C-alpha positions as CSV (number, residue, x, y, z in Angstrom):
1,M,6.3,-6.7,12.5
2,I,4.1,-7.9,9.7
3,Y,4.2,-11.6,8.6
4,T,2.6,-13.2,5.6
5,I,2.1,-16.9,5.3
6,T,1.7,-18.6,1.9
7,L,1.1,-22.3,2.3
8,N,0.9,-23.0,-1.5
9,P,3.2,-20.5,-3.2
10,A,4.0,-20.6,-6.9
11,V,6.2,-19.3,-9.6
12,D,3.9,-17.2,-11.8
13,R,4.8,-17.3,-15.5
14,E,2.9,-15.0,-17.8
15,L,2.9,-15.3,-21.6
16,T,1.5,-12.5,-23.8
17,V,0.0,-13.6,-27.2
18,P,-1.6,-11.6,-30.0
19,A,-4.9,-13.2,-29.3
20,I,-6.3,-16.1,-27.2
21,E,-7.3,-19.0,-29.5
22,F,-8.0,-22.6,-29.0
23,D,-6.8,-25.7,-30.9
24,T,-3.8,-24.0,-32.4
25,V,-0.2,-23.1,-31.5
26,L,0.1,-19.7,-29.8
27,R,3.4,-17.8,-30.1
28,A,4.3,-15.5,-27.2
29,T,5.4,-12.0,-28.0
30,A,6.5,-11.3,-24.4
31,W,6.9,-13.2,-21.2
32,R,7.6,-12.6,-17.5
33,V,8.2,-14.6,-14.3
34,D,7.1,-13.4,-10.9
35,C,6.9,-14.6,-7.3
36,G,3.4,-15.9,-6.9
37,G,1.2,-16.8,-4.0
38,K,-1.3,-14.6,-2.2
39,G,0.8,-14.0,0.9
40,F,3.8,-13.1,-1.3
41,N,1.7,-10.7,-3.3
42,V,0.7,-9.0,0.0
43,S,4.4,-8.7,0.9
44,R,5.2,-7.2,-2.4
45,M,2.4,-4.6,-2.0
46,L,3.7,-3.8,1.5
47,K,7.2,-3.3,0.2
48,A,6.0,-1.0,-2.5
49,L,4.4,1.1,0.2
50,G,7.6,1.2,2.1
51,T,6.8,-1.3,4.8
52,D,8.8,-4.4,5.6
53,S,7.3,-7.9,6.2
54,V,8.6,-11.4,6.5
55,A,7.3,-14.0,4.0
56,L,6.8,-17.4,5.5
57,G,5.5,-20.6,4.0
58,F,6.5,-23.9,2.3
59,A,9.0,-24.0,-0.5
60,G,10.8,-26.7,-2.3
61,G,13.2,-27.4,-5.2
62,R,14.5,-25.1,-7.9
63,A,11.2,-23.2,-8.1
64,G,11.3,-22.6,-4.3
65,E,14.8,-21.3,-4.6
66,L,13.7,-19.0,-7.4
67,L,10.9,-17.7,-5.1
68,R,13.3,-17.1,-2.3
69,D,15.8,-15.3,-4.5
70,G,13.2,-13.3,-6.2
71,L,11.6,-12.0,-3.0
72,E,14.9,-11.3,-1.4
73,S,16.0,-9.3,-4.5
74,L,13.0,-7.1,-3.8
75,G,14.1,-6.6,-0.2
76,I,11.5,-8.9,1.3
77,A,12.8,-11.2,4.0
78,T,11.9,-14.9,3.8
79,D,12.0,-17.7,6.4
80,F,10.6,-20.8,4.6
81,I,9.9,-24.3,5.7
82,W,11.7,-26.3,3.1
83,I,10.0,-29.4,1.8
84,A,11.0,-32.4,-0.4
85,G,8.6,-31.6,-3.3
86,E,8.8,-29.0,-6.0
87,T,7.0,-25.7,-5.6
88,R,4.3,-25.3,-8.2
89,T,4.4,-23.1,-11.3
90,N,1.2,-21.3,-12.4
91,V,0.8,-20.1,-16.0
92,S,-1.2,-17.1,-17.3
93,I,-1.8,-16.4,-20.9
94,V,-3.0,-12.8,-21.8
95,N,-3.7,-11.2,-25.0
96,E,-1.9,-8.1,-26.1
97,V,-4.7,-5.6,-25.3
98,H,-5.0,-7.2,-21.9
99,D,-8.8,-7.8,-21.9
100,R,-8.7,-11.6,-22.1
101,Y,-6.7,-14.1,-20.1
102,L,-6.4,-17.7,-19.1
103,K,-4.8,-18.9,-15.9
104,V,-3.9,-22.5,-15.0
105,N,-2.8,-23.2,-11.4
106,E,-1.0,-26.4,-10.4
107,P,-2.3,-28.1,-7.2
108,G,1.1,-27.9,-5.5
109,P,3.3,-30.4,-3.7
110,A,2.1,-32.6,-0.9
111,I,3.1,-31.4,2.6
112,A,4.2,-34.0,5.1
113,A,3.1,-34.0,8.7
114,A,6.6,-33.1,9.9
115,A,6.7,-29.9,7.7
116,Q,3.3,-28.9,9.0
117,E,4.5,-29.3,12.6
118,A,7.6,-27.3,11.8
119,L,5.5,-24.4,10.6
120,L,3.3,-24.4,13.7
121,T,6.4,-24.4,15.9
122,Q,7.9,-21.6,13.8
123,V,4.8,-19.4,14.1
124,Q,4.6,-20.1,17.9
125,R,8.3,-19.0,18.2
126,L,7.8,-15.8,16.2
127,A,4.3,-14.6,17.4
128,R,4.4,-11.4,19.5
129,P,1.9,-8.9,20.8
130,G,1.0,-6.2,18.3
131,D,2.1,-8.0,15.2
132,W,0.0,-8.4,12.1
133,W,-0.3,-11.8,10.3
134,V,-1.7,-12.3,6.9
135,L,-2.7,-15.9,6.1
136,A,-3.6,-16.2,2.5
137,G,-4.2,-18.7,-0.3
138,S,-5.2,-22.2,-1.1
139,L,-4.0,-25.3,0.7
140,P,-1.6,-27.7,-0.9
141,P,-2.3,-31.5,-0.7
142,G,-1.6,-33.0,2.7
143,L,-2.8,-30.1,4.8
144,P,-6.0,-30.3,6.8
145,A,-8.7,-27.6,6.4
146,S,-8.1,-26.7,10.1
147,I,-4.5,-25.5,9.5
148,Y,-5.5,-21.8,9.2
149,A,-7.5,-22.1,12.4
150,D,-4.5,-23.6,14.2
151,L,-2.3,-20.8,13.0
152,I,-4.8,-18.1,14.0
153,R,-5.1,-19.4,17.5
154,I,-1.3,-19.4,17.9
155,V,-1.0,-15.8,16.6
156,Q,-3.9,-14.3,18.6
157,E,-3.1,-16.1,21.9
158,A,0.3,-14.4,21.6
159,G,-1.4,-11.0,21.2
160,G,-1.2,-10.6,17.5
161,D,-3.9,-10.0,14.9
162,A,-4.7,-12.4,12.1
163,V,-6.1,-11.5,8.7
164,L,-7.4,-14.5,6.7
165,D,-7.9,-14.6,2.9
166,S,-8.8,-18.0,1.7
167,S,-11.9,-19.9,0.5
168,G,-14.0,-23.1,1.1
169,Q,-13.5,-25.3,4.1
170,A,-10.2,-23.6,5.0
171,L,-12.0,-20.3,5.3
172,R,-14.9,-21.6,7.2
173,A,-12.7,-23.5,9.7
174,G,-10.5,-20.4,10.0
175,C,-13.5,-18.3,10.9
176,A,-14.2,-20.5,13.9
177,A,-10.8,-19.4,15.4
178,R,-12.0,-15.8,15.6
179,P,-9.5,-14.0,13.4
180,F,-9.4,-10.2,13.5
181,L,-10.6,-10.0,9.9
182,V,-11.4,-12.2,6.9
183,K,-11.6,-11.1,3.3
184,P,-13.5,-13.3,0.9
185,N,-14.9,-12.2,-2.4
186,D,-18.6,-12.3,-2.9
187,A,-18.6,-15.8,-4.5
188,E,-16.5,-17.2,-1.6
189,A,-18.8,-15.5,1.0
190,G,-21.8,-17.1,-0.7
191,Q,-20.1,-20.5,-0.7
192,I,-19.3,-20.6,3.0
193,T,-22.7,-19.2,4.1
194,G,-25.0,-20.8,1.6
195,L,-26.6,-17.4,1.1
196,P,-27.2,-15.5,-2.2
197,V,-24.9,-12.5,-2.9
198,D,-26.6,-11.0,-5.9
199,T,-27.6,-7.7,-4.3
200,T,-26.0,-5.3,-1.9
201,A,-28.5,-6.3,0.8
202,A,-27.7,-10.0,0.2
203,V,-24.0,-9.3,0.6
204,V,-24.7,-7.5,3.8
205,A,-26.6,-10.5,5.1
206,A,-23.7,-12.8,4.1
207,A,-21.2,-10.6,5.8
208,Q,-23.3,-10.6,9.0
209,A,-23.5,-14.4,8.8
210,I,-19.7,-14.6,8.6
211,T,-19.3,-12.5,11.7
212,E,-21.7,-14.9,13.5
213,L,-19.2,-17.6,12.8
214,G,-16.8,-15.8,15.2
215,V,-15.0,-13.3,13.0
216,A,-14.6,-9.8,14.4
217,N,-14.6,-8.1,11.0
218,V,-15.3,-9.1,7.4
219,I,-14.5,-7.3,4.1
220,I,-16.2,-8.8,1.1
221,S,-14.6,-7.7,-2.1
222,L,-16.9,-7.0,-5.0
223,G,-14.5,-6.6,-7.9
224,K,-15.2,-3.5,-9.9
225,K,-18.1,-2.6,-7.6
226,G,-15.7,-2.0,-4.6
227,A,-16.2,-3.8,-1.2
228,L,-18.3,-4.1,1.9
229,L,-17.0,-3.9,5.5
230,A,-19.0,-5.3,8.4
231,G,-18.0,-5.7,12.0
232,G,-17.3,-3.6,15.1
233,T,-17.3,-0.3,13.3
234,G,-20.6,-0.9,11.6
235,T,-21.4,-1.7,8.0
236,W,-19.7,0.3,5.3
237,L,-19.6,0.4,1.5
238,A,-16.6,1.4,-0.5
239,T,-16.8,2.2,-4.2
240,T,-13.7,1.6,-6.4
241,V,-12.3,4.2,-8.8
242,P,-12.4,4.0,-12.6
243,I,-9.1,2.8,-14.1
244,R,-7.9,1.3,-17.3
245,E,-7.6,-2.3,-16.3
246,A,-4.6,-4.2,-17.5
247,N,-4.5,-7.4,-15.4
248,P,-6.8,-8.0,-12.4
249,I,-4.8,-11.0,-11.2
250,G,-3.3,-10.1,-7.8
251,A,-5.5,-7.1,-7.2
252,G,-7.3,-8.7,-4.3
253,D,-3.9,-9.5,-2.7
254,S,-2.8,-5.9,-3.1
255,M,-6.1,-4.9,-1.4
256,V,-5.2,-7.0,1.6
257,G,-1.7,-5.5,1.5
258,G,-3.1,-2.0,1.5
259,L,-5.5,-2.8,4.3
260,V,-2.8,-4.2,6.6
261,W,-0.4,-1.3,5.8
262,A,-3.1,1.2,6.8
263,L,-4.0,-0.7,10.0
264,N,-0.4,-0.9,10.9
265,Q,-0.2,2.9,10.4
266,G,-3.0,3.4,12.9
267,Y,-6.0,4.0,10.5
268,N,-9.4,2.8,11.6
269,L,-11.0,0.1,9.5
270,P,-13.2,2.3,7.3
271,E,-10.2,4.5,6.4
272,A,-8.0,1.4,6.0
273,L,-10.6,0.1,3.5
274,R,-10.0,3.3,1.4
275,W,-6.3,2.4,1.1
276,A,-7.2,-1.2,0.4
277,I,-9.4,-0.3,-2.5
278,A,-6.8,2.1,-3.9
279,C,-4.1,-0.5,-3.8
280,G,-6.3,-3.1,-5.5
281,A,-7.2,-0.7,-8.3
282,A,-3.6,0.4,-8.7
283,T,-2.5,-3.2,-9.2
284,A,-5.3,-4.0,-11.6
285,S,-4.1,-1.2,-13.8
286,M,-0.6,-2.7,-14.1
287,A,0.6,-5.1,-16.8
288,G,1.7,-8.6,-15.8
289,T,1.6,-9.3,-12.1
290,A,3.3,-6.1,-11.0
291,V,1.8,-4.3,-8.0
292,G,0.6,-0.7,-8.0
293,S,3.1,2.1,-7.4
294,P,2.9,4.3,-4.3
295,A,2.3,7.4,-6.4
296,L,-0.7,5.8,-8.1
297,V,-2.1,4.5,-4.8
298,E,-1.9,8.0,-3.3
299,E,-3.6,9.4,-6.4
300,L,-6.5,7.0,-6.2
301,A,-7.1,6.9,-2.5
302,P,-8.9,10.2,-2.2
303,K,-11.2,9.2,-5.0
304,V,-12.5,6.1,-3.1
305,E,-15.9,6.8,-1.6
306,I,-16.5,5.2,1.9
307,R,-20.0,5.5,3.2
308,P,-22.1,3.9,5.9
309,Y,-24.6,1.3,4.6
310,Q,-28.2,2.4,4.8
311,E,-30.8,-0.3,4.5
312,T,-33.6,0.5,2.2
313,T,-37.2,-0.6,2.7
């Protein structure tokens, strides 16, 4: 089974306007509402690829009910820890040609100690050997930076594999719990290592520094430049494929979804990275926060170049 944990989910509301301007009233020409949160986005990508997952996390109020109903309408099973607060709403404003956007994220509701304990107990009850767990996103108020590390230990002591996609202190603390893989972007990798990430060689050094924190494998996403994989299989570079970008929001989450899907299918890490890149590119080509279609992912995957990193002198 594949589980995704989203500690700070959101209702994502996107408004399309003719042009993004400041100090004036913008009138939307279109709008859409989606289930947001990094782990939920991973579950959506997995579902698009024909693989089931169970979406876990905290939810509260009408917005939480909307998330539950929206995910279940897509055929994604949920098992939330319900809280007293209201799940946050994030707002994106994009122009009609989809080359400019603004996104504003609410901080999220405070999580009480009892709800945190309920989540840890739930994961301990569900964790089984061979399962994949994706832990993704920011932390809402009230949770310690060590929460991902606690969850990773529970999962991996039960024989599962944890994939962590977060940032800042939560990412650094999570690395110390020795997850199977972490997936920061280049800026996040630079933040937790204190190293520059302005060249390929610098990104490689940052990736190696992250593995020294205890992580078995690290993938650093590089946006339109692709990604770098470092770990037990060596160091690999993946180039992305040219697409007509519509909305890059959620592309990194789809990348994680494609990666876990491929690993669950038995692909090795370098080949799984190929599918990860294809899923991210497919989603970036979609309007709104829709995920890429299986047909487009299959079309793009063979075009992704995966090659061993060769250090130059």
